[in-house]
N, CA, C and O atoms as CSV, one atom per row, in Angstrom:
chain,resi,resn,atom,element,x,y,z
A,1,MET,N,N,-127.360,-26.308,355.611
A,1,MET,CA,C,-127.852,-26.781,354.314
A,1,MET,C,C,-128.652,-25.709,353.623
A,1,MET,O,O,-129.495,-25.062,354.245
A,2,ASN,N,N,-128.402,-25.513,352.359
A,2,ASN,CA,C,-129.127,-24.520,351.574
A,2,ASN,C,C,-130.498,-25.031,351.249
A,2,ASN,O,O,-130.637,-26.100,350.655
A,3,LYS,N,N,-131.526,-24.283,351.628
A,3,LYS,CA,C,-132.913,-24.749,351.440
A,3,LYS,C,C,-133.560,-24.067,350.243
A,3,LYS,O,O,-134.787,-24.028,350.156
A,4,ARG,N,N,-132.772,-23.529,349.321
A,4,ARG,CA,C,-133.334,-22.873,348.130
A,4,ARG,C,C,-133.402,-23.935,347.026
A,4,ARG,O,O,-132.377,-24.477,346.613
A,5,TYR,N,N,-134.593,-24.218,346.565
A,5,TYR,CA,C,-134.784,-25.225,345.543
A,5,TYR,C,C,-135.227,-24.581,344.251
A,5,TYR,O,O,-135.941,-23.579,344.274
A,6,PHE,N,N,-134.819,-25.137,343.126
A,6,PHE,CA,C,-135.282,-24.673,341.830
A,6,PHE,C,C,-136.500,-25.466,341.417
A,6,PHE,O,O,-136.560,-26.669,341.668
A,7,SER,N,N,-137.477,-24.824,340.787
A,7,SER,CA,C,-138.685,-25.490,340.358
A,7,SER,C,C,-139.022,-25.000,338.961
A,7,SER,O,O,-138.977,-23.799,338.692
A,8,ARG,N,N,-139.359,-25.924,338.073
A,8,ARG,CA,C,-139.829,-25.498,336.737
A,8,ARG,C,C,-141.272,-25.096,336.904
A,8,ARG,O,O,-142.066,-25.860,337.453
A,9,VAL,N,N,-141.639,-23.883,336.433
A,9,VAL,CA,C,-142.944,-23.370,336.717
A,9,VAL,C,C,-143.762,-23.044,335.517
A,9,VAL,O,O,-144.944,-22.741,335.681
A,10,ASP,N,N,-143.242,-23.078,334.328
A,10,ASP,CA,C,-144.074,-22.818,333.153
A,10,ASP,C,C,-143.580,-23.563,331.912
A,10,ASP,O,O,-142.497,-24.148,331.909
A,11,LYS,N,N,-144.377,-23.528,330.890
A,11,LYS,CA,C,-144.076,-24.314,329.671
A,11,LYS,C,C,-142.927,-23.715,328.869
A,11,LYS,O,O,-142.368,-24.390,328.005
A,12,THR,N,N,-142.566,-22.475,329.134
A,12,THR,CA,C,-141.463,-21.850,328.381
A,12,THR,C,C,-140.107,-22.273,328.952
A,12,THR,O,O,-139.071,-21.964,328.365
A,13,GLY,N,N,-140.100,-22.975,330.088
A,13,GLY,CA,C,-138.864,-23.374,330.691
A,13,GLY,C,C,-138.317,-22.391,331.671
A,13,GLY,O,O,-137.193,-22.548,332.146
A,14,ALA,N,N,-139.096,-21.359,331.994
A,14,ALA,CA,C,-138.597,-20.404,332.992
A,14,ALA,C,C,-138.474,-21.099,334.347
A,14,ALA,O,O,-139.332,-21.880,334.759
A,15,ILE,N,N,-137.383,-20.783,335.012
A,15,ILE,CA,C,-137.132,-21.395,336.310
A,15,ILE,C,C,-137.049,-20.304,337.374
A,15,ILE,O,O,-136.307,-19.330,337.240
A,16,LEU,N,N,-137.812,-20.492,338.409
A,16,LEU,CA,C,-137.811,-19.538,339.541
A,16,LEU,C,C,-137.408,-20.274,340.785
A,16,LEU,O,O,-137.665,-21.471,340.913
A,17,LEU,N,N,-136.788,-19.587,341.694
A,17,LEU,CA,C,-136.560,-20.129,343.010
A,17,LEU,C,C,-137.880,-20.277,343.746
A,17,LEU,O,O,-138.798,-19.490,343.510
A,18,LEU,N,N,-138.002,-21.222,344.598
A,18,LEU,CA,C,-139.224,-21.454,345.314
A,18,LEU,C,C,-139.657,-20.232,346.100
A,18,LEU,O,O,-140.848,-19.927,346.167
A,19,GLU,N,N,-138.687,-19.517,346.707
A,19,GLU,CA,C,-139.032,-18.312,347.452
A,19,GLU,C,C,-139.619,-17.220,346.541
A,19,GLU,O,O,-140.547,-16.516,346.940
A,20,ASP,N,N,-139.083,-17.080,345.327
A,20,ASP,CA,C,-139.594,-16.091,344.374
A,20,ASP,C,C,-141.024,-16.470,343.949
A,20,ASP,O,O,-141.904,-15.614,343.856
A,21,LEU,N,N,-141.231,-17.747,343.699
A,21,LEU,CA,C,-142.560,-18.212,343.350
A,21,LEU,C,C,-143.560,-17.933,344.468
A,21,LEU,O,O,-144.686,-17.516,344.197
A,22,GLN,N,N,-143.169,-18.157,345.708
A,22,GLN,CA,C,-144.036,-17.914,346.845
A,22,GLN,C,C,-144.405,-16.415,346.945
A,22,GLN,O,O,-145.536,-16.067,347.282
A,23,LYS,N,N,-143.414,-15.528,346.640
A,23,LYS,CA,C,-143.677,-14.098,346.649
A,23,LYS,C,C,-144.725,-13.735,345.615
A,23,LYS,O,O,-145.616,-12.933,345.894
A,24,LEU,N,N,-144.636,-14.316,344.416
A,24,LEU,CA,C,-145.643,-14.046,343.356
A,24,LEU,C,C,-147.024,-14.513,343.768
A,24,LEU,O,O,-148.015,-13.827,343.514
A,25,VAL,N,N,-147.098,-15.674,344.402
A,25,VAL,CA,C,-148.371,-16.230,344.855
A,25,VAL,C,C,-148.968,-15.331,345.929
A,25,VAL,O,O,-150.145,-14.978,345.858
A,26,HIS,N,N,-148.171,-14.960,346.916
A,26,HIS,CA,C,-148.665,-14.112,348.025
A,26,HIS,C,C,-149.054,-12.737,347.535
A,26,HIS,O,O,-149.952,-12.123,348.111
A,27,ALA,N,N,-148.406,-12.217,346.477
A,27,ALA,CA,C,-148.751,-10.915,345.933
A,27,ALA,C,C,-150.028,-10.967,345.066
A,27,ALA,O,O,-150.525,-9.943,344.598
A,28,GLY,N,N,-150.527,-12.174,344.875
A,28,GLY,CA,C,-151.773,-12.319,344.058
A,28,GLY,C,C,-151.556,-12.309,342.557
A,28,GLY,O,O,-152.510,-12.229,341.784
A,29,LYS,N,N,-150.272,-12.391,342.141
A,29,LYS,CA,C,-150.011,-12.331,340.713
A,29,LYS,C,C,-150.122,-13.703,340.061
A,29,LYS,O,O,-150.361,-13.770,338.855
A,30,ARG,N,N,-149.961,-14.790,340.790
A,30,ARG,CA,C,-149.994,-16.108,340.205
A,30,ARG,C,C,-150.702,-17.075,341.210
A,30,ARG,O,O,-150.676,-16.880,342.425
A,31,GLU,N,N,-151.312,-18.092,340.640
A,31,GLU,CA,C,-151.824,-19.236,341.425
A,31,GLU,C,C,-151.069,-20.440,340.893
A,31,GLU,O,O,-150.794,-20.511,339.696
A,32,VAL,N,N,-150.734,-21.375,341.745
A,32,VAL,CA,C,-150.012,-22.522,341.326
A,32,VAL,C,C,-150.732,-23.793,341.751
A,32,VAL,O,O,-151.474,-23.800,342.733
A,33,HIS,N,N,-150.507,-24.861,341.007
A,33,HIS,CA,C,-150.987,-26.205,341.373
A,33,HIS,C,C,-149.897,-27.183,340.907
A,33,HIS,O,O,-148.921,-26.769,340.281
A,34,THR,N,N,-150.062,-28.474,341.211
A,34,THR,CA,C,-149.048,-29.417,340.818
A,34,THR,C,C,-149.571,-30.261,339.658
A,34,THR,O,O,-150.745,-30.630,339.629
A,35,GLU,N,N,-148.709,-30.556,338.724
A,35,GLU,CA,C,-148.991,-31.452,337.617
A,35,GLU,C,C,-147.845,-32.455,337.579
A,35,GLU,O,O,-146.689,-32.074,337.393
A,36,ASN,N,N,-148.154,-33.705,337.750
A,36,ASN,CA,C,-147.172,-34.780,337.677
A,36,ASN,C,C,-145.985,-34.520,338.631
A,36,ASN,O,O,-144.830,-34.811,338.319
A,37,GLY,N,N,-146.323,-33.968,339.790
A,37,GLY,CA,C,-145.289,-33.741,340.810
A,37,GLY,C,C,-144.496,-32.485,340.627
A,37,GLY,O,O,-143.576,-32.231,341.404
A,38,GLN,N,N,-144.815,-31.662,339.608
A,38,GLN,CA,C,-144.098,-30.418,339.382
A,38,GLN,C,C,-145.039,-29.233,339.549
A,38,GLN,O,O,-146.240,-29.355,339.307
A,39,LEU,N,N,-144.511,-28.108,339.954
A,39,LEU,CA,C,-145.324,-26.895,340.079
A,39,LEU,C,C,-145.696,-26.397,338.711
A,39,LEU,O,O,-144.899,-26.485,337.776
A,40,ALA,N,N,-146.932,-25.857,338.575
A,40,ALA,CA,C,-147.361,-25.290,337.326
A,40,ALA,C,C,-148.199,-24.053,337.591
A,40,ALA,O,O,-148.903,-23.975,338.598
A,41,LEU,N,N,-148.124,-23.092,336.690
A,41,LEU,CA,C,-148.893,-21.844,336.872
A,41,LEU,C,C,-150.324,-22.134,336.464
A,41,LEU,O,O,-150.578,-22.761,335.435
A,42,LYS,N,N,-151.274,-21.660,337.301
A,42,LYS,CA,C,-152.656,-21.777,337.034
A,42,LYS,C,C,-153.150,-20.707,336.094
A,42,LYS,O,O,-153.994,-20.967,335.237
A,43,ASN,N,N,-152.633,-19.507,336.248
A,43,ASN,CA,C,-152.992,-18.367,335.399
A,43,ASN,C,C,-151.727,-17.812,334.797
A,43,ASN,O,O,-151.219,-16.801,335.282
A,44,PRO,N,N,-151.187,-18.439,333.740
A,44,PRO,CA,C,-149.902,-18.028,333.221
A,44,PRO,C,C,-149.924,-16.830,332.294
A,44,PRO,O,O,-149.278,-16.858,331.246
A,45,LYS,N,N,-150.644,-15.781,332.644
A,45,LYS,CA,C,-150.663,-14.568,331.872
A,45,LYS,C,C,-149.428,-13.737,332.201
A,45,LYS,O,O,-149.073,-13.619,333.374
A,46,PRO,N,N,-148.760,-13.156,331.198
A,46,PRO,CA,C,-147.587,-12.339,331.498
A,46,PRO,C,C,-147.997,-11.013,332.133
A,46,PRO,O,O,-149.146,-10.584,332.022
A,47,ASP,N,N,-147.057,-10.387,332.784
A,47,ASP,CA,C,-147.319,-9.075,333.407
A,47,ASP,C,C,-147.300,-7.975,332.337
A,47,ASP,O,O,-147.615,-6.825,332.639
A,48,TYR,N,N,-146.940,-8.307,331.111
A,48,TYR,CA,C,-146.922,-7.334,330.030
A,48,TYR,C,C,-147.406,-8.048,328.765
A,48,TYR,O,O,-147.476,-9.276,328.722
A,49,ALA,N,N,-147.726,-7.294,327.778
A,49,ALA,CA,C,-148.161,-7.836,326.488
A,49,ALA,C,C,-147.618,-7.049,325.334
A,49,ALA,O,O,-147.611,-5.820,325.403
A,50,PHE,N,N,-147.169,-7.666,324.296
A,50,PHE,CA,C,-146.717,-6.975,323.121
A,50,PHE,C,C,-147.920,-6.589,322.329
A,50,PHE,O,O,-148.689,-7.463,321.928
A,51,THR,N,N,-148.128,-5.302,322.078
A,51,THR,CA,C,-149.313,-4.859,321.388
A,51,THR,C,C,-149.031,-4.455,319.957
A,51,THR,O,O,-149.938,-3.996,319.262
A,52,GLY,N,N,-147.808,-4.612,319.500
A,52,GLY,CA,C,-147.475,-4.255,318.126
A,52,GLY,C,C,-146.931,-2.870,318.024
A,52,GLY,O,O,-146.789,-2.176,319.030
A,53,CYS,N,N,-146.631,-2.466,316.850
A,53,CYS,CA,C,-146.019,-1.198,316.607
A,53,CYS,C,C,-147.096,-0.081,316.517
A,53,CYS,O,O,-148.061,-0.210,315.764
A,54,GLN,N,N,-146.926,0.980,317.268
A,54,GLN,CA,C,-147.869,2.098,317.244
A,54,GLN,C,C,-147.587,3.076,316.140
A,54,GLN,O,O,-148.497,3.765,315.679
A,55,ASN,N,N,-146.351,3.157,315.705
A,55,ASN,CA,C,-145.930,4.112,314.702
A,55,ASN,C,C,-145.921,3.461,313.338
A,55,ASN,O,O,-145.202,2.484,313.129
A,56,LYS,N,N,-146.718,3.986,312.384
A,56,LYS,CA,C,-146.786,3.349,311.069
A,56,LYS,C,C,-145.434,3.389,310.331
A,56,LYS,O,O,-145.162,2.523,309.500
A,57,ASN,N,N,-144.611,4.362,310.624
A,57,ASN,CA,C,-143.339,4.434,309.950
A,57,ASN,C,C,-142.364,3.342,310.377
A,57,ASN,O,O,-141.389,3.064,309.678
A,58,ASN,N,N,-142.627,2.734,311.514
A,58,ASN,CA,C,-141.759,1.674,312.042
A,58,ASN,C,C,-142.373,0.283,311.885
A,58,ASN,O,O,-141.899,-0.678,312.490
A,59,SER,N,N,-143.393,0.179,311.099
A,59,SER,CA,C,-144.092,-1.119,310.938
A,59,SER,C,C,-143.177,-2.095,310.187
A,59,SER,O,O,-142.267,-1.695,309.461
A,60,ALA,N,N,-143.449,-3.360,310.386
A,60,ALA,CA,C,-142.646,-4.394,309.795
A,60,ALA,C,C,-143.202,-4.788,308.379
A,60,ALA,O,O,-142.673,-5.710,307.758
A,61,GLN,N,N,-144.181,-4.147,307.912
A,61,GLN,CA,C,-144.761,-4.487,306.607
A,61,GLN,C,C,-143.780,-4.169,305.511
A,61,GLN,O,O,-143.153,-3.109,305.499
A,62,GLY,N,N,-143.654,-5.106,304.585
A,62,GLY,CA,C,-142.788,-4.900,303.396
A,62,GLY,C,C,-141.323,-5.118,303.677
A,62,GLY,O,O,-140.490,-4.832,302.816
A,63,ARG,N,N,-140.974,-5.617,304.855
A,63,ARG,CA,C,-139.574,-5.871,305.164
A,63,ARG,C,C,-139.250,-7.370,305.299
A,63,ARG,O,O,-138.184,-7.740,305.791
A,64,GLY,N,N,-140.180,-8.219,304.857
A,64,GLY,CA,C,-139.909,-9.640,304.886
A,64,GLY,C,C,-140.129,-10.294,306.219
A,64,GLY,O,O,-139.669,-11.418,306.423
A,65,PHE,N,N,-140.817,-9.639,307.150
A,65,PHE,CA,C,-141.039,-10.215,308.471
A,65,PHE,C,C,-142.280,-11.039,308.436
A,65,PHE,O,O,-142.662,-11.624,309.450
């Protein structure tokens, strides 16, 4: 029997395998708890952040964005 289960782990609908989630927890990147019987991230900060455009020539100003 295959013991790999899917679990919904965040509000964006991202789905990780339970083994992958356990690796993140053991690596110290995430803490999890249960909400209504489902796994939820306790510290859902991304590993990266969009900081915006560094080059003024490539800015989105004046382009209808």
